[in-house]
C-alpha positions as CSV (number, residue, x, y, z in Angstrom):
1,M,0.0,0.0,0.0
2,V,2.8,2.4,0.9
3,L,4.6,1.6,-2.4
4,L,1.3,2.2,-4.3
5,S,0.8,5.5,-2.5
6,W,4.3,6.7,-3.5
7,R,3.7,5.5,-7.1
8,T,0.5,7.5,-7.2
9,R,2.2,10.6,-5.9
10,W,5.0,10.2,-8.4
11,D,2.6,9.8,-11.3
12,R,0.8,13.0,-10.3
13,L,4.0,15.0,-10.6
14,P,4.4,17.1,-13.7
15,V,6.5,15.4,-16.4
16,A,9.2,18.1,-16.0
17,W,9.7,17.2,-12.4
18,R,9.7,13.5,-12.9
19,R,12.3,13.8,-15.6
20,G,14.3,16.3,-13.6
21,V,14.5,14.0,-10.5
22,L,15.3,10.9,-12.5
23,V,18.1,12.5,-14.6
24,A,19.6,14.2,-11.5
25,L,19.8,10.8,-9.7
26,V,21.3,9.1,-12.8
27,L,23.9,11.9,-13.2
28,R,24.8,11.7,-9.6
29,L,25.3,8.0,-9.7
30,A,27.4,8.2,-12.9
31,L,29.7,10.9,-11.4
32,A,30.1,8.8,-8.3
33,V,31.2,5.8,-10.2
34,L,33.6,8.0,-12.3
35,A,35.0,9.5,-9.0
36,V,35.7,6.1,-7.5
37,V,37.7,4.9,-10.5
38,A,39.4,8.3,-11.2
39,G,42.4,7.6,-9.0
40,G,43.6,4.9,-11.3
41,L,43.0,6.7,-14.6
42,L,45.1,9.9,-14.1
43,P,47.9,10.9,-11.8
44,G,46.2,13.4,-9.6
45,L,47.6,16.8,-8.9
46,D,48.2,18.0,-5.4
47,P,44.9,19.2,-3.7
48,V,44.5,22.8,-2.6
49,D,43.3,24.0,0.8
50,V,41.4,27.0,2.0
51,A,43.3,28.4,4.9
52,G,41.6,29.4,8.2
53,V,41.7,33.0,9.5
54,P,43.1,33.1,13.0
55,G,40.9,34.7,15.6
56,T,37.7,34.6,13.6
57,G,36.4,31.1,14.0
58,F,36.9,30.6,10.2
59,R,38.8,27.2,10.1
60,G,39.0,26.9,6.3
61,W,38.7,23.5,4.5
62,S,41.2,20.9,3.4
63,G,41.0,19.2,0.1
64,S,41.6,15.5,-0.3
65,T,43.2,13.4,-3.0
66,P,41.3,10.5,-4.7
67,A,43.6,8.0,-3.0
68,E,42.9,9.4,0.5
69,Q,39.1,9.4,0.0
70,G,38.8,6.0,-1.7
71,V,35.2,4.9,-1.7
72,G,34.3,8.1,0.0
73,L,34.4,9.6,-3.4
74,L,30.9,8.4,-3.8
75,G,30.0,11.5,-1.9
76,A,33.1,13.7,-1.9
77,G,34.6,13.3,-5.4
78,L,33.4,16.8,-6.4
79,E,34.8,18.5,-3.4
80,R,37.4,20.6,-5.3
81,F,38.6,24.2,-5.8
82,D,35.9,26.8,-5.0
83,A,33.8,24.0,-3.4
84,L,36.2,24.3,-0.4
85,W,35.3,27.9,0.0
86,F,31.6,27.2,0.0
87,L,32.0,24.4,2.5
88,A,34.2,26.5,4.8
89,I,31.7,29.4,4.7
90,A,28.8,27.0,5.3
91,A,30.5,25.6,8.4
92,D,31.9,28.7,10.0
93,G,30.3,31.7,8.3
94,Y,32.3,34.6,6.9
95,P,35.4,35.7,8.8
96,T,34.8,39.2,10.3
97,G,36.8,41.5,12.5
98,T,39.9,41.0,10.3
99,G,40.6,44.6,9.5
100,S,40.5,43.8,5.8
101,V,38.1,42.2,3.3
102,P,38.8,38.4,3.3
103,Q,38.8,36.4,0.1
104,A,35.7,34.5,1.3
105,A,33.7,37.7,0.7
106,A,33.8,37.0,-3.1
107,F,31.4,34.1,-2.6
108,F,27.8,35.2,-2.4
109,P,25.8,33.7,0.6
110,G,22.9,31.9,-1.0
111,Y,24.4,28.5,-1.5
112,P,26.6,28.3,1.6
113,L,23.6,29.5,3.7
114,A,21.5,26.6,2.4
115,V,24.3,24.1,3.0
116,G,24.9,25.6,6.5
117,L,21.2,25.2,7.4
118,V,21.0,21.6,6.2
119,G,24.5,20.8,7.7
120,R,23.4,21.9,11.2
121,V,20.3,19.7,10.9
122,L,22.7,16.9,10.0
123,A,24.8,17.5,13.1
124,G,27.7,19.2,11.2
125,A,27.9,16.9,8.2
126,Y,28.4,19.8,5.8
127,L,29.8,17.8,2.9
128,L,26.8,15.5,3.0
129,A,24.6,18.6,3.3
130,A,26.3,20.1,0.2
131,N,25.6,16.9,-1.8
132,L,22.0,16.9,-0.8
133,V,21.4,20.6,-1.5
134,S,23.1,20.3,-4.9
135,L,21.2,17.2,-5.8
136,A,17.9,18.8,-4.9
137,A,18.8,22.0,-6.7
138,T,20.0,20.1,-9.8
139,A,16.6,18.3,-10.0
140,A,14.9,21.7,-9.7
141,A,17.2,23.2,-12.4
142,L,16.6,20.3,-14.8
143,A,12.8,20.6,-14.3
144,G,13.0,24.3,-14.7
145,V,14.8,24.1,-18.1
146,H,12.1,21.6,-19.2
147,R,9.3,23.9,-18.1
148,L,11.1,26.9,-19.7
149,A,11.1,25.1,-23.0
150,E,7.4,24.4,-22.7
151,R,6.7,28.1,-21.9
152,F,8.9,29.5,-24.6
153,P,8.3,27.5,-27.8
154,L,11.0,28.1,-30.3
155,P,10.8,28.2,-34.1
156,R,11.8,25.0,-35.9
157,D,15.3,25.2,-37.2
158,H,14.6,23.0,-40.2
159,A,11.7,23.5,-42.5
160,G,11.6,19.8,-43.1
161,S,11.3,18.8,-39.5
162,A,8.8,16.0,-38.9
163,P,5.4,17.1,-37.7
164,G,4.0,16.0,-34.4
165,P,4.5,17.0,-30.7
166,D,7.4,19.3,-30.0
167,D,10.0,17.4,-28.1
168,T,12.2,20.4,-27.4
169,P,11.7,20.3,-23.5
170,R,13.0,16.8,-23.3
171,R,16.1,17.6,-25.4
172,A,16.8,20.8,-23.5
173,L,16.8,18.9,-20.3
174,L,19.0,16.2,-21.8
175,F,21.5,18.6,-23.2
176,L,21.8,20.3,-19.8
177,A,22.5,16.9,-18.2
178,V,25.3,16.0,-20.6
179,F,26.8,19.5,-21.0
180,P,30.6,19.1,-20.6
181,T,30.6,20.9,-17.2
182,S,27.3,19.6,-15.8
183,F,29.2,17.9,-12.9
184,F,29.4,21.4,-11.3
185,L,25.6,21.2,-10.7
186,L,26.2,18.3,-8.3
187,A,29.5,19.7,-6.8
188,P,29.4,21.9,-3.7
189,Y,29.2,24.9,-6.1
190,S,26.5,27.6,-6.4
191,E,25.7,26.7,-10.1
192,S,22.8,24.4,-9.3
193,L,21.0,26.7,-6.9
194,F,21.6,29.7,-9.2
195,L,20.4,27.9,-12.3
196,A,17.3,26.6,-10.5
197,A,16.4,30.0,-9.1
198,S,17.0,32.0,-12.2
199,T,15.3,29.5,-14.5
200,W,12.1,29.3,-12.4
201,A,12.2,33.1,-12.2
202,L,12.0,33.2,-16.0
203,V,9.3,30.6,-16.0
204,A,7.2,32.4,-13.4
205,A,7.6,35.7,-15.3
206,R,6.4,34.1,-18.5
207,E,3.4,32.7,-16.6
208,R,2.8,36.1,-15.0
209,R,3.2,34.7,-11.5
210,W,5.1,37.7,-10.3
211,A,5.3,36.8,-6.6
212,L,7.1,33.5,-7.5
213,A,9.3,35.4,-10.0
214,A,10.3,37.8,-7.3
215,A,11.0,35.1,-4.7
216,T,13.2,33.1,-7.1
217,A,14.9,36.1,-8.5
218,L,15.8,37.2,-4.9
219,V,17.4,33.8,-4.3
220,A,19.4,34.2,-7.5
221,G,20.6,37.7,-6.5
222,L,21.8,36.3,-3.2
223,T,23.5,33.4,-4.8
224,R,25.6,34.9,-7.6
225,N,26.6,38.5,-8.5
226,V,25.4,37.9,-12.1
227,G,21.9,37.3,-10.6
228,V,21.4,41.0,-11.2
229,L,21.2,40.3,-15.0
230,L,17.8,38.9,-14.4
231,V,16.6,42.5,-14.5
232,V,16.9,42.3,-18.3
233,P,14.5,39.4,-19.1
234,L,12.1,40.1,-16.3
235,A,11.8,43.7,-17.4
236,I,11.1,42.6,-21.0
237,E,8.5,40.1,-19.8
238,A,6.9,42.8,-17.6
239,W,6.8,45.2,-20.6
240,T,5.3,42.6,-22.8
241,A,2.6,41.8,-20.2
242,C,1.8,45.5,-19.7
243,R,1.3,45.9,-23.5
244,G,-0.8,42.7,-23.8
245,Q,-4.0,41.5,-22.3
246,D,-2.6,40.1,-19.0
247,R,-3.8,43.0,-16.9
248,T,-0.5,43.1,-15.1
249,T,-0.4,45.8,-12.3
250,P,2.8,47.6,-11.3
251,A,2.6,46.1,-7.8
252,G,3.0,42.7,-9.4
253,W,5.9,43.1,-11.8
254,I,8.0,45.8,-10.1
255,G,8.8,43.5,-7.2
256,A,9.9,40.8,-9.7
257,V,12.1,43.2,-11.7
258,V,13.9,44.6,-8.7
259,A,14.2,41.4,-6.6
260,A,17.5,40.1,-8.0
261,P,19.3,43.5,-7.5
262,A,17.7,43.6,-4.0
263,G,19.2,40.3,-3.2
264,A,22.7,41.4,-4.2
265,A,22.2,44.7,-2.4
266,L,21.4,42.8,0.8
267,Y,24.7,41.0,0.7
268,L,26.6,44.2,-0.2
269,A,25.0,46.0,2.7
270,A,26.0,43.1,5.1
271,G,29.5,43.2,3.7
272,W,29.8,46.9,4.4
273,R,28.7,46.3,8.0
274,W,31.0,43.4,8.5
275,W,34.2,44.7,6.9
276,G,33.6,48.5,6.8
277,V,34.1,48.8,3.1
278,P,31.4,49.7,0.6
279,L,31.0,47.1,-2.2
280,A,33.4,44.8,-0.3
281,P,32.4,41.5,-2.1
282,L,32.9,43.2,-5.5
283,Q,36.2,44.8,-4.4
284,V,37.7,41.6,-3.3
285,Q,36.9,40.0,-6.6
286,T,39.6,42.2,-8.2
287,G,42.1,39.9,-6.6
288,W,41.1,37.2,-9.0
289,Q,43.0,39.1,-11.7
290,R,40.2,39.7,-14.2
291,E,41.0,42.6,-16.5
292,P,38.5,44.7,-18.6
293,T,39.0,43.9,-22.3
294,W,37.0,44.5,-25.5
295,P,35.0,41.3,-26.1
296,W,36.2,40.8,-29.6
297,E,39.8,40.9,-28.4
298,T,39.0,38.3,-25.7
299,L,37.4,36.0,-28.3
300,A,40.2,36.5,-30.8
301,E,42.9,35.6,-28.2
302,A,40.9,32.6,-27.0
303,V,40.6,31.3,-30.6
304,R,44.4,31.9,-31.2
305,L,45.4,30.1,-28.0
306,G,42.8,27.3,-28.4
307,L,43.8,26.4,-32.0
308,G,47.5,26.9,-31.3
309,S,47.6,24.6,-28.2
310,A,45.5,21.7,-29.4
311,G,46.9,18.5,-28.1
312,L,49.5,20.1,-25.8
313,Y,49.0,19.2,-22.2
314,A,50.3,22.4,-20.6
315,S,48.1,24.6,-22.8
316,G,45.3,22.2,-23.5
317,Y,42.9,24.0,-21.3
318,H,42.6,26.7,-24.0
319,T,41.4,24.1,-26.5
320,A,39.0,22.5,-24.0
321,D,37.6,25.9,-23.1
322,L,37.1,26.8,-26.8
323,L,35.3,23.5,-27.6
324,V,32.7,24.2,-24.9
325,V,32.3,28.0,-25.3
326,L,32.0,28.4,-29.1
327,P,28.7,26.4,-29.3
328,V,27.4,28.5,-26.3
329,L,28.2,31.7,-28.1
330,A,26.6,30.4,-31.2
331,A,23.5,29.5,-29.2
332,V,23.3,33.1,-27.9
333,A,23.6,34.4,-31.5
334,W,20.8,32.1,-32.6
335,L,18.6,33.3,-29.8
336,L,19.2,36.9,-30.8
337,A,18.2,36.1,-34.4
338,R,15.3,33.8,-33.8
339,G,14.5,33.4,-30.1
340,P,12.2,35.3,-27.6
341,A,13.6,38.7,-26.8
342,S,13.8,38.1,-23.0
343,L,15.8,34.9,-23.4
344,A,18.0,36.3,-26.1
345,W,19.0,39.5,-24.2
346,Y,19.5,37.5,-21.0
347,G,22.0,35.2,-22.8
348,L,23.7,38.2,-24.4
349,A,24.1,39.9,-21.0
350,H,26.0,36.9,-19.7
351,A,28.1,36.5,-22.8
352,V,29.2,40.2,-22.5
353,V,30.2,39.7,-18.9
354,W,32.3,36.7,-19.8
355,L,34.1,38.4,-22.6
356,V,34.6,41.8,-21.1
357,L,36.2,40.5,-17.9
358,P,38.6,37.7,-18.9
359,F,41.6,36.2,-17.1
360,P,44.4,37.4,-19.5
361,A,46.5,34.2,-19.4
362,R,43.4,32.0,-20.1
363,P,40.7,34.2,-21.7
364,L,37.8,31.7,-21.3
365,M,38.8,30.4,-17.9
366,S,35.6,29.4,-16.0
367,V,33.3,30.3,-18.9
368,P,32.4,26.6,-19.5
369,R,31.2,26.5,-15.9
370,L,29.5,29.9,-16.0
371,A,27.7,29.0,-19.2
372,L,26.1,26.0,-17.5
373,A,23.9,28.4,-15.5
374,V,22.3,30.2,-18.5
375,A,19.2,28.2,-19.2
376,P,18.2,29.7,-22.6
377,V,21.4,28.2,-24.2
378,F,20.0,24.7,-23.8
379,L,16.7,25.7,-25.5
380,A,18.8,26.8,-28.5
381,F,20.7,23.5,-28.5
382,A,17.4,21.7,-28.5
383,A,16.1,23.7,-31.4
384,W,19.1,22.6,-33.5
385,T,18.7,18.9,-32.9
386,R,15.2,18.0,-34.0
387,R,16.5,15.2,-36.2
388,G,17.3,12.0,-34.4
389,A,20.8,11.5,-35.9
390,V,21.8,15.1,-34.9
391,E,20.5,14.6,-31.4
392,R,22.4,11.4,-30.9
393,G,25.6,12.9,-32.3
394,W,25.3,15.9,-30.1
395,V,24.7,13.8,-27.0
396,A,27.6,11.5,-27.8
397,V,30.1,14.4,-28.3
398,S,28.9,16.3,-25.3
399,A,28.9,13.3,-23.0
400,A,32.4,12.4,-24.0
401,L,33.6,16.0,-23.2
402,L,31.7,15.7,-19.9
403,G,33.6,12.5,-19.0
404,V,36.9,14.1,-19.8
405,H,36.2,17.3,-17.9
406,A,34.8,15.5,-14.9
407,L,37.8,13.2,-14.8
408,L,40.2,16.1,-14.9
409,Y,38.3,18.0,-12.2
410,V,38.1,15.0,-9.8
411,S,41.9,14.6,-10.2
412,W,42.5,18.2,-9.3
413,Y,43.3,19.5,-12.8
414,Y,42.4,23.1,-13.3
415,V,38.9,22.7,-14.7
416,F,36.9,25.3,-12.8
């Protein structure tokens, strides 16, 4: 009877949620298996640590090698690089009273706050908490991308496409799951929570559910600094609603449009109080050595380095970055030409940020990860692959790149 009750509840879930939960679980299992065997496939690099701050209660977090963790990699194999910062903040909070702005301030509080709350319920098991929060957020993000594709039908990319039901939502979800950096969704990173919150904000705005749009946009603004970019699509959706027959009142849409900047402002205000420096979280990010550059110069340099370093270990990151980012930029261009205005301009806003603030020695560093959190990109991918052979080829190539990137990441290579 209990099993039947659960089956009935499961069947009542919208298809987007059923698919999102199932795919998130399958992806988590696949990455766990990869993490367990990773130690024997590549010589791992030395792990990094996040140092504690004496006198503040901020103890930092130590990374572990695959050999040290062994079977523990089933839960900890994605505990790498920035994940250590999120875990340290979740466990100890931000270091305050230091007389200067700490590096931890660069990480917005949405994700570590969620992990910290769950970790306290689990008696301090913060790594387990991070895995649970990321898994739940990944399921929500996958379901959100599916629903987004349902709410924003895109034009068929081939005039000869077969008639029948539009399968774009399923493909959009699938291409997110096999995207070369999708393991960051399940890692102790903020990508999953940001993607879930921002995507559902877009869905809610499209459905004119402004209270939900405001709530999810607020979470996105608290989770990542680029959450403020939600102003662009939400304002476009509000403008469209006001001009249409939706009878949208200002009280409804204004809250949604300003919610993401309000979330970021809350953290900036808190940082000012804690460290005595206006815009402290943004100021400390200058230490990550990003330099303003014309976007076309960034792209030209990335192409030069990517083509020139193909097959070379020391510089192969340039090639890997280029393989992932070029299709993403093509998706943004396609959205601008053929997609809904709100999604197109949202994608463009992210692309401009990536290309205007590169890391000079590696122009597209982190962009493959950042692109993962821009939902409209996957709708464009789905629009390109309505033919079965194209879809299968896309999945095969993307999944292969996912396996390579995940293997490098678990082994402490600089995929972040």
